[in-house]
C-alpha positions as CSV (number, residue, x, y, z in Angstrom):
1,M,0.0,0.0,0.0
2,E,1.2,3.5,-0.8
3,Y,1.3,6.1,2.0
4,N,1.8,9.8,1.9
5,L,4.9,9.8,4.0
6,K,5.4,13.5,3.7
7,D,2.0,14.3,5.2
8,I,2.5,11.7,8.0
9,F,6.0,13.1,8.7
10,E,4.6,16.6,9.1
11,C,2.3,15.4,11.9
12,F,5.4,15.0,14.1
13,S,7.5,17.7,15.7
14,A,10.7,16.8,13.8
15,G,13.6,19.0,12.8
16,G,14.3,19.4,9.2
17,T,12.4,19.3,5.9
18,F,11.1,16.1,4.3
19,L,13.2,15.3,1.3
20,N,12.2,11.7,0.5
21,G,11.2,8.4,2.2
22,G,11.2,4.7,1.4
23,P,11.0,1.2,2.9
24,F,13.8,0.3,5.4
25,G,15.0,-2.9,7.1
26,S,13.6,-6.4,7.1
27,G,11.1,-6.4,9.9
28,H,8.0,-8.5,9.6
29,I,5.6,-6.9,12.1
30,H,5.5,-3.1,11.3
31,D,5.9,-1.2,8.0
32,T,9.1,0.7,8.4
33,F,10.4,3.7,6.4
34,R,13.5,5.8,6.5
35,I,12.8,9.5,6.1
36,V,15.7,11.6,4.7
37,T,15.6,15.4,5.5
38,A,16.8,18.1,3.1
39,E,19.3,19.7,5.6
40,S,22.7,18.1,6.0
41,D,22.9,19.2,9.7
42,R,19.5,17.7,10.6
43,D,18.6,14.2,11.7
44,D,17.0,11.6,9.5
45,Y,14.1,9.5,10.9
46,I,12.5,6.1,11.1
47,L,8.8,6.3,10.5
48,Q,6.7,3.2,11.3
49,R,3.1,2.1,10.6
50,L,2.3,0.0,13.7
51,N,0.6,-3.4,13.5
52,N,-2.4,-3.1,15.8
53,K,-3.5,-6.7,15.0
54,I,-0.6,-8.1,16.9
55,F,-0.3,-5.2,19.4
56,K,-3.9,-4.6,20.4
57,N,-3.4,-1.5,22.6
58,I,-1.2,1.0,20.9
59,P,-1.4,3.7,23.6
60,E,-0.2,1.2,26.2
61,L,2.6,0.0,23.9
62,Q,3.7,3.6,23.3
63,D,3.5,4.5,27.0
64,N,5.9,1.6,27.7
65,I,8.3,2.8,25.1
66,E,8.1,6.4,26.3
67,R,8.8,5.5,29.9
68,V,11.7,3.2,29.0
69,T,13.4,5.5,26.5
70,R,13.0,8.5,28.8
71,H,14.7,6.6,31.7
72,L,17.5,5.3,29.5
73,N,18.1,8.8,28.1
74,L,18.3,10.2,31.7
75,K,20.8,7.5,32.7
76,L,23.0,8.0,29.6
77,S,22.9,11.8,29.9
78,A,24.5,11.4,33.3
79,M,27.4,9.2,32.0
80,P,30.5,11.1,30.8
81,G,31.2,10.5,27.2
82,S,27.9,8.9,26.3
83,D,25.8,10.0,23.3
84,P,22.1,9.4,24.3
85,K,20.8,10.1,20.8
86,R,22.9,7.2,19.4
87,E,22.9,4.9,22.4
88,C,19.1,5.0,23.0
89,L,16.1,5.2,20.7
90,T,14.5,8.7,20.7
91,L,10.8,9.0,20.1
92,I,9.6,12.1,18.2
93,P,6.4,13.5,19.7
94,A,3.5,14.3,17.5
95,K,2.3,17.9,17.2
96,D,-0.6,17.0,19.6
97,G,2.0,15.9,22.3
98,R,1.4,12.2,22.0
99,S,4.1,9.8,20.8
100,W,1.9,8.4,18.0
101,I,-0.7,9.5,15.5
102,Q,-3.6,7.9,13.8
103,D,-4.2,8.7,10.1
104,R,-7.5,9.1,8.3
105,E,-7.6,5.4,7.5
106,G,-7.1,4.4,11.1
107,N,-3.4,3.5,10.8
108,Y,-1.2,4.1,13.8
109,W,2.2,5.7,13.3
110,R,5.3,6.6,15.4
111,M,8.7,8.2,14.6
112,Y,12.2,7.8,16.0
113,I,15.5,9.6,15.2
114,F,17.5,7.5,12.8
115,I,20.8,6.2,14.2
116,S,23.4,6.6,11.5
117,D,26.6,4.7,10.9
118,H,25.5,1.5,12.7
119,R,25.9,-2.1,11.9
120,S,23.5,-5.0,12.6
121,Y,24.0,-8.7,12.0
122,N,21.7,-11.7,11.6
123,I,24.5,-14.1,12.2
124,V,27.1,-14.0,15.0
125,D,30.4,-15.2,13.6
126,T,32.9,-14.1,16.2
127,P,33.2,-14.2,20.0
128,G,33.9,-10.5,19.9
129,K,30.4,-9.7,18.4
130,A,28.8,-12.1,20.9
131,F,30.5,-10.3,23.8
132,E,29.3,-6.9,22.5
133,G,25.7,-8.3,22.1
134,G,25.7,-9.6,25.7
135,K,27.1,-6.3,26.9
136,A,24.3,-4.4,25.1
137,I,21.5,-6.5,26.5
138,G,23.1,-6.6,30.0
139,R,23.4,-2.8,30.1
140,F,19.8,-2.4,28.8
141,Q,18.5,-4.5,31.7
142,A,20.8,-3.0,34.3
143,M,19.8,0.6,33.4
144,L,16.1,-0.3,33.6
145,S,16.4,-2.1,36.9
146,D,15.3,1.0,38.8
147,L,12.6,2.4,36.5
148,P,10.2,4.2,38.7
149,G,6.4,4.0,38.7
150,A,3.9,1.3,38.1
151,P,4.8,-1.9,36.2
152,L,4.9,-1.7,32.5
153,S,2.0,-3.1,30.5
154,D,2.1,-6.6,29.0
155,T,2.0,-5.8,25.3
156,I,1.6,-9.6,24.5
157,P,0.2,-11.3,27.6
158,F,1.9,-14.7,28.6
159,F,4.5,-14.3,25.9
160,H,7.1,-16.6,27.5
161,D,4.8,-18.3,30.0
162,I,5.7,-22.0,29.6
163,E,2.7,-23.1,31.6
164,K,0.3,-21.3,29.3
165,R,2.2,-22.6,26.2
166,L,2.0,-26.2,27.5
167,E,-1.8,-25.8,28.2
168,T,-2.4,-24.5,24.7
169,F,-0.2,-27.3,23.2
170,S,-2.1,-30.0,25.1
171,R,-5.4,-28.7,24.1
172,I,-4.5,-28.4,20.4
173,L,-2.9,-31.9,20.5
174,K,-6.1,-33.3,21.9
175,E,-8.3,-31.5,19.4
176,D,-5.9,-32.3,16.5
177,P,-7.7,-29.8,14.1
178,A,-5.3,-30.4,11.2
179,G,-5.1,-34.2,11.6
180,R,-1.4,-34.1,12.2
181,A,-1.0,-35.5,15.7
182,A,-0.1,-39.0,14.5
183,K,2.9,-37.6,12.6
184,V,4.6,-36.0,15.7
185,S,4.6,-38.8,18.3
186,D,8.4,-38.4,18.9
187,E,8.1,-34.7,19.3
188,V,5.2,-35.0,21.7
189,E,7.2,-37.4,23.8
190,F,10.1,-35.0,23.8
191,V,7.8,-32.2,25.1
192,F,6.3,-34.2,27.9
193,Q,9.6,-35.6,29.1
194,R,10.8,-32.1,29.8
195,A,7.6,-30.2,30.6
196,E,7.9,-30.2,34.4
197,E,11.6,-29.2,34.4
198,M,10.8,-26.3,32.1
199,K,8.5,-24.7,34.8
200,I,11.4,-24.0,37.2
201,I,11.8,-20.3,36.3
202,L,8.1,-19.6,36.9
203,K,8.2,-21.5,40.2
204,L,11.3,-19.6,41.4
205,G,9.4,-16.4,40.6
206,R,6.3,-17.4,42.5
207,E,8.5,-18.4,45.5
208,G,10.0,-14.9,45.5
209,K,13.5,-16.2,44.8
210,I,13.9,-14.3,41.5
211,P,12.2,-10.8,40.9
212,V,10.1,-9.8,38.0
213,R,12.2,-7.2,36.1
214,I,11.9,-5.2,32.9
215,T,13.0,-7.4,30.0
216,H,13.2,-6.9,26.2
217,N,11.7,-10.3,25.3
218,D,13.0,-10.4,21.7
219,T,16.7,-10.4,22.0
220,K,17.7,-11.8,18.6
221,F,21.0,-10.4,17.5
222,N,19.7,-8.0,14.8
223,N,17.9,-6.1,17.5
224,I,21.3,-4.8,18.7
225,L,23.0,-2.1,16.8
226,L,26.8,-2.1,16.9
227,D,28.9,0.9,15.9
228,K,31.4,1.0,13.0
229,D,34.0,-0.7,15.2
230,D,31.5,-3.5,16.1
231,K,31.1,-2.2,19.7
232,A,27.7,-2.2,21.5
233,L,25.7,0.9,20.6
234,C,21.9,0.6,21.0
235,V,19.1,-1.9,21.7
236,I,16.2,-1.5,19.3
237,D,12.7,-3.0,18.7
238,L,11.2,-2.2,22.1
239,D,7.6,-3.4,21.3
240,T,7.9,-6.4,23.7
241,V,9.6,-4.6,26.5
242,M,7.5,-5.6,29.5
243,P,7.7,-7.3,32.9
244,G,9.6,-10.6,32.8
245,Y,12.5,-12.6,34.1
246,V,16.0,-11.9,33.0
247,H,16.3,-15.5,31.8
248,Y,14.0,-14.8,28.9
249,D,16.4,-12.3,27.4
250,F,19.5,-14.2,28.1
251,G,18.0,-17.5,26.8
252,D,16.6,-16.1,23.6
253,A,19.9,-14.3,22.9
254,I,21.9,-17.6,23.2
255,R,19.2,-19.5,21.1
256,T,19.7,-17.1,18.2
257,A,23.3,-16.0,18.6
258,A,25.1,-19.2,19.5
259,N,23.3,-21.6,17.1
260,I,25.6,-22.4,14.2
261,A,22.7,-23.5,12.0
262,A,19.6,-21.9,10.7
263,E,16.5,-21.7,12.9
264,D,14.7,-24.1,10.5
265,E,17.7,-26.3,9.5
266,K,16.5,-29.4,7.9
267,E,19.7,-31.4,8.4
268,L,19.6,-31.9,12.1
269,S,23.2,-33.0,12.4
270,R,24.3,-29.4,11.6
271,V,22.4,-27.9,14.6
272,R,24.6,-27.2,17.5
273,M,25.2,-24.5,20.2
274,D,28.7,-23.0,19.9
275,I,30.0,-23.0,23.5
276,K,32.6,-20.3,22.7
277,L,29.9,-18.0,21.5
278,F,27.9,-18.8,24.6
279,E,30.8,-18.0,26.8
280,A,31.6,-14.7,25.0
281,Y,28.0,-13.5,25.2
282,A,27.7,-14.5,28.9
283,E,30.9,-12.6,29.7
284,G,29.6,-9.5,28.0
285,Y,26.2,-9.8,29.7
286,L,27.6,-10.3,33.2
287,S,30.0,-7.5,32.8
288,E,27.0,-5.2,33.0
289,T,24.6,-7.2,35.2
290,R,26.9,-8.8,37.8
291,N,26.0,-6.3,40.5
292,T,22.3,-6.2,39.6
293,L,21.2,-9.8,39.5
294,N,20.7,-11.9,42.7
295,E,22.5,-15.2,43.2
296,V,19.5,-17.3,42.2
297,E,19.1,-15.4,38.9
298,K,22.8,-16.0,38.1
299,D,22.6,-19.7,39.1
300,Y,19.9,-20.3,36.5
301,L,21.4,-18.3,33.6
302,A,22.8,-21.5,32.1
303,F,19.3,-23.1,32.2
304,A,17.7,-20.1,30.4
305,P,18.7,-21.0,26.8
306,R,17.2,-24.5,27.2
307,L,13.9,-23.0,28.4
308,I,13.5,-20.4,25.7
309,T,14.6,-22.7,22.9
310,F,12.1,-25.3,24.2
311,I,9.3,-22.6,24.3
312,I,10.0,-21.6,20.7
313,A,10.1,-25.2,19.5
314,L,6.8,-25.8,21.4
315,R,5.2,-22.8,19.7
316,F,6.3,-24.1,16.2
317,L,5.0,-27.5,17.0
318,T,1.7,-26.2,18.4
319,D,1.2,-24.1,15.2
320,Y,1.9,-27.1,13.1
321,L,-0.7,-29.1,14.9
322,D,-3.2,-26.2,14.6
323,G,-2.8,-25.9,10.9
324,D,-0.2,-23.1,10.6
325,N,-2.2,-20.1,11.7
326,Y,0.5,-18.0,13.4
327,F,3.9,-18.3,11.8
328,K,4.4,-17.6,8.1
329,I,5.5,-20.8,6.4
330,H,7.2,-21.6,3.1
331,H,6.1,-25.2,2.7
332,E,3.6,-27.6,4.2
333,H,5.8,-29.0,7.0
334,H,7.8,-25.8,7.6
335,N,6.7,-25.4,11.3
336,L,7.5,-29.1,12.0
337,Q,10.9,-28.6,10.4
338,R,11.5,-25.5,12.6
339,A,10.3,-27.4,15.7
340,R,12.6,-30.3,15.1
341,A,15.6,-28.0,14.6
342,Q,14.9,-26.2,17.8
343,F,14.4,-29.5,19.7
344,R,17.8,-30.6,18.4
345,L,19.2,-27.3,19.7
346,V,17.7,-28.1,23.1
347,E,19.5,-31.4,23.0
348,S,22.8,-29.7,22.1
349,M,22.4,-27.4,25.1
350,E,21.6,-30.4,27.3
351,E,24.8,-32.1,26.1
352,Q,26.9,-29.1,27.0
353,Y,24.9,-28.1,30.2
354,G,27.6,-29.0,32.6
355,E,30.1,-26.8,30.8
356,M,27.6,-24.0,30.5
357,R,27.1,-24.0,34.3
358,K,30.9,-24.0,34.9
359,I,31.3,-21.0,32.6
360,I,28.6,-19.0,34.4
361,Q,30.1,-20.0,37.8
362,K,33.5,-18.8,36.6
363,L,32.1,-15.5,35.3
364,V,30.0,-14.4,38.3
């Protein structure tokens, strides 16, 4: 669909004059555009049409992001040598004072300052990059550990709640709407063998042994911007920033950054967690969070990648059984292929779990 980007841009209190705009990035949720301004001494911008089918309450979503970016900006401004405009997303207010607008067609829009001269990667190919990624997420969590006020809103309720995911899986398995349950008996056995163990993080939270904190909840590596020297710069894509356990962020980061194969790798013998990338990421992460996390949180960091990889695999398998209604697929059995690859990654983590625990113990 064509949008009048100039008219939308001019609804925001931006500096500079609209020169041109076009699609930007590879995101699958929102429509994202880069706006170039005519003046060389003015910022460029990222303009986004928000997907309100996935995010049902845009004002709550934007309130979360306003509070988080304001707090990060204040923290960074107090640090000598920091550059808040590059190290933190900056929302541009609309001319009515809100952080978003709604156009005549009912579409929701927001705008950020564009962070120039950055690098982002889909694949982590060196321990140095893994370290910087861990450092970025660790710093993000540590700086938000004292965010004042009421808890943030849940933008996607029960997003990493393993109990809810298992309940949904069991219901869909029983109903078998796509007639596929007979094809996945090995995968179903894999799930139920591990189901109780996977509830440990939720149990620790209920017992008060680990606190609910502010977490990003989508820590794939391309949501971290590095600078031209591949040093940690900024964490982006804040739509799922909400209350959670630190293990969700650490676990998903390792799932995506330390897997040497594709998320949907068909040849399962290729799927493996690289322990060197795990160690480098953990070192960077703990360099920022060592003084923020409690001892129980630290003790369960090594378990976190197993949990989140299991949850993602379970979601793929559930969607497969349900007839592929959530994830986009490229062939009939794509979700099953994804689930099998992620279950194999869980096994790789289980095989290296003793070493993972030793690494964390050494680093804390």
